[in-house]
N, C-alpha and C positions, 0 to 999 in steps of 0.2 A: 363760052363762058361756063364755068363749073356750076353756077347757079341753075342753068338750064338742064344739067345732067342729073340732078337729084330731085326727089319729090319735094313739093312745098309742104311745110309744116305751118299750120295756123295756130297761133297762140291766142286764147280768148280770155279777156278780163271783163267780168261783169261786176258792176259797182252801183251803189246807190248815191253816186255823186261824190265819193270820198276822193278828193283831189290828191292828198298825200299817198293814199293807197295806189292810185293809178301812176303817180310819179315813181313810186318804188317798183311797181310792176314793170314800168317802161325801162327803168334803169337795168333791171334784171334781163329784160328782153334784149336791150342794146348790148349787153355783155356776152351774148351768145355768139358762138363762132360758126354755127351751121350756116351754110351759104344761101339757103332758100327758105326764108321765114317771112311770116307776116304777123302783125299784131292787130287784133280787132278788139276795140274797147266799146262795150255797151254800157251806157249809164241810164239809170232811172232817177237821177238827181233832180233837184229843183232847177229852175231856170238859171239862177246865179251860178250854181255848181257846174251845170252843163256848159255855160258860157266860159267859165274858167278852164274846164277840161278841153273844150274846143280850141280855145286860144293856145293852151299848152301844146296840144297835138299839132296845131298849125305852126307853132314856133319851131318845132322839130324839123320841119321841112322834109319829111320822109314820105315817100309814096308807098312804103310797106307798113305804115301804121294808119289804121282807119278808126274814126270815131263815129259811133251811132248812138242815138237816144231812143228810149222806149218810155211809154207812159207809165207813171207810177201806179196806175190801176192794175197793171199786169203783175202777176206773182213773179218773184225773182226766178224761181225754177222754170217758169214758162219762158221767161226772157232767155235763159240759158238754152232751152230747147229750140226756140226760134233762131237764136244765134247759130246753133249747130246746123239747123236746116238751111239757113241763109248761106252758110259756108259750103254746104253740099251742092246747092244749085248754081253756084257761081261758075 
């Protein structure tokens, strides 16, 4: 499979729970033609926004799209750093 022959590219979306933003980012991600991608979504939203985002991601039924949450007490820049660190250790 060609997917196994090319490096994986990780796309990262960090949000404060903005569902519309994540849906737009996901649409852009899904329109890409590169064969070995993954989308990691990190949200610092409130419980309601995170529940909506989680349900949305689940409804896509894709194993290449992951949803993670982070406490709102962390600075957004730190969340981005943690996200990149998480991707490196996988």
